[in-house]
N, C-alpha and C positions, 0 to 999 in steps of 0.2 A: 483182486477182491477175495479175501480169505473166507473159507467156509467152515461151519461147525463140523465136528466129527461125524455127526449123523446125516451129513449132506443137507442140512436144513438151510435156513436163510443165510446169506453171506454176512460175515462179521465185519463191521466197519473198522478199518485200521486206526481211525481216530478215537472213537469212544469205546470200541471193543464190544458194542452191542449188536446182536443180530438184527439185520434190517431187511425188510421186504423189498425184493427187486423192483416191483412195480412202483413202490413209494420212492425208491431212489431215482428211477426213470422220470417219475412225475416231478421230482424236485431238480430236474436238469442234471441228473447224475451227481447229486450231492446227498450227503447223509441227512435225513430229516431230523435226527437227534442233535448232532454236533456240527453240521455244516461241512464236514470233510468233502473236498472236491475230488471225485474220481476223474481219471483221464477220460477225455471225450474226443471223438473223431469228427472230421470236418463236416459231414452232412448233418450230424446232430447239432452242431453249432449253427449251421446255416438256418436250421429250423427255428431257433430262438432269436437269432440276430436279424436276419433279413425279413423285410416285409413279405407277406405270403405271396408266393409265385413270382417274386422279382429277381431271383438269382439266375444269372445267365453265365454259365461257365465258359471260359476260353482256354485255349491250349490244352484241351482235355486229352488229346490223343498222342501227344509227344511222350516218348518213353526212352529209358536209358539204353545205351549201347554197352559194349564191353571193350572199352578202349585199351585195356591191358591184356585182353584175351585171357582173362582169369578163368580157370576151370571151375565150373559150377555156378558162376555168377548169374547167368541167364535163369537157371533153375531157382536161385534165391529170389530173383526179381519176380518170377511167376508166382512163387509161394507167397511173397509179400502182397502181391496184387489180390490174391484170393483172400488172404487174411484181413487186409485193410479195406477191401472193396473199392479201392481207387487205383489208378494206374501208376501213380508216383506219390512221393511223400509230401506233396503239397497240392492243394486244389485252389485254382484262381478263377475269379469271375467278377462281374459287376452286379450290384444289387441296390435296392433302396433300403435305407434305415430311417424309419419315420419319414418316409417320402423324400429323403435326401439321397441323391446318387453317390455311390462310392465304389472304389475298387477294393475287393476283399480277397485276401490270401490266407489259407488255413492249412497248417502243417498237420501231418498224421504221424503219431508216434508208432502206430501199429505197422507202418510201412518201414521196415528195417530201422526201427528206432528213430524215425524222423531224420535220418542221416541226409546231409546235404551233398548230393552229387551234382553232376553237370546239368541234369534236367531240372532239379530243384532250384539251382542257382539261376538257370535261364528263366524259369517261370516266375520266380520272385523278382528278378530284374525287369522282366517285361511288364509285370504288374505295376512296378514303381514307375516305369517309363510311360505306361498307359495313363497313370494318374497325372503325370506331368503334361502329357500331350492333350488329354481330354479335360484338363483342369478339374480333376476330381481328388478328394481326399483318399488316402490309402490306409487301410486297416489290415494289419498282419497278426495272426495268431501263431505264435512261435512255440514249438515244442520239438526238441531234438537232442540226440545223443552226441551230435557233432558231425564232423566231416565223414563222408563215405569212403573209407580207405580202399575199398575194392576198385576205386577209380583213381587212386594215387594223386598225382599233382593236378589232374583235371578237377578233382574235388576241392583241393585247397585253393585253386584259382577262383572259385566261386565267392570266396570271402571278399576279394578286391572288386569283383564284378558287381556283386549286390550292393556293396558300399558305394561304388561309383554311381549306380542307378539311384540310390537314396539321395545322393548329392544333387542329381539332376532334378529330383522332385523338390528338394529344398530350394534350389535356384529358381524354380518356377513359382515359388511362393505357396506351395500346397502342403498341407499338414500330413505327417505320418504318425499314426497311432499304433503302437505295438502292445499286444497283450502277451505276457510271458506266462506260459503254462508249465505244468509239471511233466518232465523236467525240461529246462532250456539250458543247454551246456555246449561246450566245445566251440567249434568254428562259427556256429550260428550266433552264440553270445558274443564272440570276438569280432563279429562283423555287423550285419544290418540290425540285429536284435537290440543293440544298444544305441541306435542312431535315431530314435523316435523323438518327435517334438514332445510327446507325452508318453511315458512308459508306465503301463498298467500291469499288474500281476494278479494272478488268481491266488486266493488264500492257500498258504502252505506249499506253494510251488518251489521246487528246487531250482535255483538260478546260479550259474557259475560257469567257470571254464573247465578246470579239472575237478574230479571228484574229491570229496573230503579225505579219503584214505590216501590218495596220491599226494595231496598237499601235505598231510601230516607226515608221510614218509619222506617228503622232500625237505621240509623245514625242521623236522624232528621236534615238533611242538604239538601240544594238544589244542585243538581248535575250540572256539567258544561254543556254548550250547546254541543249537539252532543255526549254526553257521551255514550260509547259502540259502536259507529259507527266505521266502518273500518278505516276511516280517522283519528279518534281520537286514535284508537289503534295503527296505524302506527306511530304517533308522540310519543307515549309512549313506543314503542319498542316491543309490543306484536305481531305485524304483520311485515313481512319483505318487502312485495310488495303488492300493490293494482293493480290488472290486470283486465281490461275490458274483457268480454267474448270473443270478436273477436280476442284478442291477446293471449289467454291462451294456445292454442296448440303450438304456436311458442315459448312461454316462457318455457313451460314444456320441449319441445324438446331441447332447449338450455341448460336448467338445467341438463338434462340427459347427454348431450354431455360434459358439464363441469365436471360432476362427473366422467364419463368414462376417460376423459383426465387426471384428477388428480389422479385417481386410478392407471392408467398406470405409471404415474410419481412416485407414492408411491411404486409401485412394483419394480421399478428399484433401 
C-alpha cells in the first residue's frame, strides 16, 4: 500500500488517489473510489464470510519442521508467525455461511508468501477429506507464491497429495469452491487451486504458474496486456466468475443452495 511523500493517507495502486485507511477497512480492504482489492489475511476474511461466532478452527497447532536441516529456516518460520499472526500459511476450520455448514480453508500470503510446504499441504488435504467424510462443501481461499523450496521435495509432494484429496471430495459428490486471490501462482495453481467445481477470482488477482517476466524470458515474446490477471483468465476460461469481496458470501451461499437442490434431484 503506497504512501504519499508526506506520510499522509495511502495512495491506492489502482486509481492513484489517497484513501483513508479506515474507509479501506470499512470497505473490506478495497478502495472506496475504484474498487481495487488489497490483499487480505484469513481472520479478516472469516469476519465477513462466516456467520458470527460460527468458525471453529481445526489443526491450529501443527507447525512445520525442518526436514532438510536448513540453517535459519526455524527463524524464518518464527518471523512469519509473528508477521501473519497465524502458525502456518493456511487456516482451516468449519463454519456456517448463511446457516449452511461448510469446511473453510484460507491461505495467508503474509506467511512466507503463502508458500505450500508439508504442513500447508497436510491442512488443505485434511480439510478436503473432512468435507468428504462429514458431507460438507469445501471452500478454499487460495493465495500463494508457490512451493516452499526450503522443504525441497517434501514441498513438491503436496501438489499430488492435495489433488488426491480433492478427488476424494469429488468422488463423495461434494462441491469444492475455490476463490483465487492476489496472487495465486506456482505449485498451488498447478494442483488443487484449479480443481474446483466453480472457480471464483477476486478482481485484478494475478493468477498463473510462472511470473510474466519468466515466461517472456522463456518464449522470447511480449505477453498480452493484462496477461494472468483475473479478467484475462475469465476470458480464456480458466476462471468461472469474478466476484468482488462484498458479494462473495452471497455468491457462495447461492452456489451451495444450487448444489443441494441438484443433489436432491439427482437422488430422485
